[in-house]
N, C-alpha and C positions, 0 to 999 in steps of 0.2 A: 484818171486824174480829175479831181474836183475843180471846176472853173469858178470864176467870180460870180457868175449868174447864179449858180447853185448855192453859193454862200449867201447871197442876198435873199434867195428864195427860202432857204432854211431859216434865216433870221426872221423873215416875215411870218413863217409858220409858227415860230416860237412866240414872237411878240404880239401877233394879232389873231392867231388861229388856235392858240392853246396847245401846240405840240409839246409833248414832254416825254421823257423816259419815266414810265410809271414806277418801275422798280429795278434795282440791281439786287438779285437774290443769290446768296451763296449757299449752295447745297453742301451739307457736311454729313459724311457717314459716321455713325456712332457704333457700328458693328464691333469695332475693336475695343469699345468701352464695356462690353457686356461682362457682368460679374454677378456671382450669386449673392454677394453682400450688398445690401441697398446703399449703405453709406459710401462704400468704395465706388459703386456704380455712379452715384451722384457726383462724387469728386472727379471721376474720370470724365464724365460728361461736361462738367463745368470747365475743366482744364482744357479739353480739346476745343470746345466752341470758342472760348475766349482767346485761345492761342491762334487758331486759324483765322478768326474773323476780327482780330484786334484792329486791323487797318481798314475794314470795310467801309465804315462811315467816313473817315477822313479821306479815303481815296475817292469815294463817291462825290464828296464835296469838291475835291480838287478837279475832277473831270468836269463837273458842272461849271466851274469857273474857267477851266481851260478851253472848253468848247462853247460856253454860253448856252448850254442846254439844261433846262431844269430837270433834275433827278429827284422825283418826289419822295420815293421811299427807298430805304436800304433794309433788306430783310434777310432772314436766315431760314432755311428749311433743313430738317434733319430726318434721319432714318425713322420710319414709323416706330413710335415709342412702345407699342405693344410687343414688337419683336425685341427691342433693346432691353426692356424691363421684364421679359418673360421669366427669367431665372430668379431674379431678386424679388419681384413683387408678388406677394401672396394674397393681396387684398386691394380693393379700390383705393384705400387710403395710402397704400405704398406708392401707387402710381401718382397720386396727388403730390407726393414729396418730389417726384421727378419733375412734375409740372412747375413746382416752385423753384427748382434748380434751374430749369430752362428759362423761367421768367427772370431770375436773378442774373443769369448770363446775358440775356437780351438787354436788361436795364444797364448793366455794366458797360456793354458795348455801345449803347445808344441807338440800337436798331429799332425800327418802328414795330415790327412784328416778327415772331418766330413760329413757323409752322412745322407740323410733323407730329403733333400729339394725336396720333392716328392709329387706326387698325384697318387691316385689309381682310375682310371676312366675306368675300363674294361666294364662297362655297361652304364655309363652316366656320365655327368659332372655337378657338382654344380657350381654356380657362383664363389665361392671361389677357386675351383679346376681349373677353367678356368683362373682366375686371376693369380694363381700361375704359370701355364704353360706360360702365356703371360709374366710373370716377369723373366723367366729363362735367356734369353739373357743378360739382364742388371745385374741380380744377379751373374751370372758366370763371367761377365766382370769386376765387381767391388770387387770381393772377391778372395782369394788365395787358401783356403783350403776346400771350399764347393763343394760337389758333388751332382748331381741331377739325379733323375730317375722318370719315369712315366710308370705305368702299364696300357697298353691299351687293354688287352684282357686276357681271361682265358678259360680253357676247359669248365667250368661251365656256363660262361656268354656269350661266343662268343667274337667277336672283335668289339670294338667301332671305326667305321671308321671315325667318326667326329674327334675323338681324334687322329687317325692315320694321317689324313690330317693336323691337327693343329701341330702335332709333326714334320712333314716334314717341315713345315714353320718355326717352332721354331728352328730346327737344322740349317737351312739356316741363320736365324737372329743371332743365337749364333756365327756362323762362321764369320759373318760380324762384330759383336760387338767385336770380338777378333782377327781380321784380322792382327793386328800388331804383333801378336805372332803366326802366321801360324794357326789361327782359333783354338787355343788350348782349348778354352772353350768347344768345342764339345767332347774333350777327357774326360771331367768330366760330361757328359750327356749320359744316357743310357735309351733306350725304351724297356720295358719288355712285354712278355706274360707269365702268370703264375709266377709272381715274388714271391720268397720265403720271409717269414717274418724274417728269421734269418741269412741272408747272411752276412758274415763278410767282403766280398771283395768290393772294390770301383770300379766303381762309383755307384753300384747298392744297396749298403747297406742302409737299413732303419730298424727301430725297430717296429715290428708289434704290432698291438693293442691287440693281445692275449698274448703278452709276459709279463713277470714280470716287476716290476718297474725299475730294472736294471739287466743286465745279462752280462756274459763274453762269447764271442764266439771267437774261434781261427781258423785261416786258416793256414794249413801247405802246404809246397811245396817241391817237390824233383824230378823234371824231370831228373836231372843229375844222381841221384841215380838209377832211373829205367833204364836209358840208359846203365849205367855201368853194371848193373845186366844182361841186355840182351846181352851184349858183350860176356858174358861167356857161352851163349847157342846158339851161331850162328849155323845155319844149323839144329837145333833140331826141332822136330815136334811141332804142335800147342799146344798139351797138356803140353809139357815142357815149352813152351813160356808163356802160361796162368798161370801156377803154379808159374813161376818166378816173373811175374808182381804182382800176388796176394800176395806172401810172402813179396815182397819189399814194397808194399802198407801197409801191416800190420805193418812193422817196422817203416815206416814214420809216420803213424797215432799214434802209441804209443808215439812218441816224442810229437806230438801235444796234446795228452791226458794229458801227464805229465805236460806240460807247462800250459794248461788250468786249471787243478786242482790246481796248485801252485798259479796261478794268482787269482783264485777264493778265495783261502784261505787268501792270503795277502791283497786283496782288500775288503774282506768280502762282496763279491757280488756273487750270485749263478752262477754256471757253466751252460752254455747253451748247445752249440754244438761244435763239431770239424768238420770243412769243409775239406773234403778230396782232394779238387781240386789240380791237378798238374798245378801250375801257373808258366809259364816260365818267363824269363827275357832276355834282350838283350845280356847277357853275353854268351861267348862261353861255351858250355857244359851244358847249363841250358835250353834246348829247347824241347818242345813236338814234334816238327817236326822231330828232330833228333832221337827221340824214334821210330817214324813211319819208318824212313829210316833205322834204325838199324834192324827193323823187316824184311827188304828185299826190300823196295821201293828205286828206283834210286833217286827219288826226291818226296817230298810231293806234292800231286796233281796227281800223276800217277795213272793209274787204280789199284784198290786195296786199295787206301788210306782210303776210308770210312769204309771198312771192318776192316782195321788195327786200326782205331780210335775207332770203336765200341768195338773191343776186348779190347783195352786199357782201355776204360771208364768202361766197365763192370767188368774187373778184379780189377781195382782200388777200385771200390765200394765193391766188394766181400771181398777183403783183408781188407779194412778199417773198415767195419762193425764188423769184428771179433775183432778189436783192441779197439773199443770204444762203450759204450752203447748208446751214444748220438751223432749220426752222422746227420748232417743237411746241411743247406745252399744249395750250388750248387753241390759240391762233384762229381768230375769226372776229365775231362781234359779240360783246356782252350786252345783256338786257336786264341789269339790276334795277329794280323799280326805284328804291330810295336813293340810289346814287346817280340817277339820270333825271335832270329837270324835265325833259320832254316826256319821259315815261310818267312822272308824277302828274304832270298836267293832263296827260291822256287818261289816267285813272280818275282824276277829279272831274274830267269832262264826261266820263261814263263810256268812253270808247274802248277802254282796255280792261279786260277782266282776267281773272286767273285762268279761265278756260282758254281764252285767246292766247295768253302768254304760254300756256302749255303747247298749243299748236305751233307757236313760233319757235319753241325749243327744239322742234324736229329739225330745224335748219340753221340754228345758231351755234355758238361755241359751247355754251354751258346749259343752263336750265332755268328753273324757277328760282330767281335770285333776289335776295333782300326784299322779300314781300312780307309786310306786316299783316297779320290776321287776328281775329278776335281771340282774346285770352281764354275764352270758354271753349274753343275748338277742341274736341276730344283727341286723345293720342291716336285712336284708331283712324280718324279722318286724316291726320297728318301722315300716318303710316300708309294709308291708301294713296295719298298724293305722291309720296316717295315711290311706291310701287309703280304707279302710272308713269312717272318720269323715268324710272329705271327701265321699264319695259321699252320706252322709246329709244333709250340708249342701247339696250341689248339687241333689239331687232334691227336698228339702223346702223349698228357697229360704230357708234360715236359716243363721246363723253356727254353725259347728262348729270345734272346735280340739282339738289334742293337745298335752299337756305331760307327757311321760313322762320318768322318771328311771331309766335303767339303772345301778344303783349298782355300780360296779366292786368286785369282791371279795365281794359279798353275794348271797345266794340266798334262796329261799323259806324262811321260818322266822326270818330275820333281820329287823331293823328299822332305821330311821334316825330321827334327831331333829335337825332344823334349828333349832329354837327359834323363839320369837316367833310372828309371824303365819304363818310357813312351816309350823310344826307338826312332827308326826312321823308315820311311816307304816310299816306292815308291808310287806315285800317280797311282791308279789302274783305268782302264777304266770301265765305267758303260754303260750298254745297253742304247742306245739313242732312242729307239722306245718309243712313247708317251703312257702314261697310265692315263693321267689327267681325261679323261671322266669316267674312272672306279673309281678313287679316289674321284671325285667330286659328286658321287651319294649320299653320306651321309648316315646316319643311322648306323645300326649294321649288321654284319654278324652273323647269329645265331649260338648257340652252336651246336657241332656235336651230332648226335643221341646217341652215346655211352657215352655221359656225363650224361644221365639220369639213375642214379643208385639206386634211392630210391625204 
């Protein structure tokens, strides 16, 4: 039973500490839409999405008013389109037509984003999956609300280096295709290792093939709440610090659980998971970097940063799992540079480099996220960064990801500003030593020995 103290405490979190539900995401299976005729396939996709999600935005708004909890985004994720379009799509342009249909449905419904323009190629690529990847630059340049993801590796299968090389080239082509808007298309494209099937966050959300026909997943966010709680225990030992983070994560997750169950009831769609991730925004006081600095770091990136982030990630999970029976997605702390004011400040101060961010990804929820790099960075270097990040995920049995933005026409010393939740970022330098001979070997990096558990 919730008492009046908890009500007042939650109101304070919302009004003063920027607690929000970052997204209600409806996952929709499109497997029953598969057809060998492209026009019929597009019609089926549009009909099913608009039918199942027609009340998603109104219900999200109703719940926000009912509970007084900001719900920032209403989103949709669908079955990976490389699977759905395999029979009908014979070329990259055929897949682009599906992207346009998805964008039309998302616009009609008023959702912020639709994810699932995706391919799962951790062990190999079918012709359809390769065609989808080749279509990504055009698809993201001619749509507004579509997000794309490609899973190129896993602990069980190893890393598909052919796909890694192709994704390095695809990111460069996407940057070029959207160069008139600072290569913004790359902000909606993420490359995964060990991608989860139930992630509600963009750009990596897709509806896994093992999921129900439709599902409701919720992502909560409250970096400001955690920072405020830590301000009250300055100078205390690590036991007190950990307990404070854990208790705060419990309270944040309870809000997400409440919203998820209410949305499930109102939409008559099963509740899937609550994603515990602390997702920052460019707003002052809503930063994961500021949490790390509140723990005692002069600036994020200083020695001790990885240890502080590991502590934060672990305690968020421990507190969250006690508040909900169904925790999933990514669940931890996000470190996107452009979307976190504290991260931006740390980069500008010179304390936070791509190499340090890579080390931090060993212990956080995702990976190298929303990092702007020089437009002249070669595709092979981008592929090498993807391979490094995938290796961390594969060996450590965790999700890792890369969302790099090689901004055409810009170099170190310049900056970009996408606005809104996307934020702004300085262009960060990339190691200029060549790795093309390594990337061009082709084939697969085998799964690690500890993946054999049968």
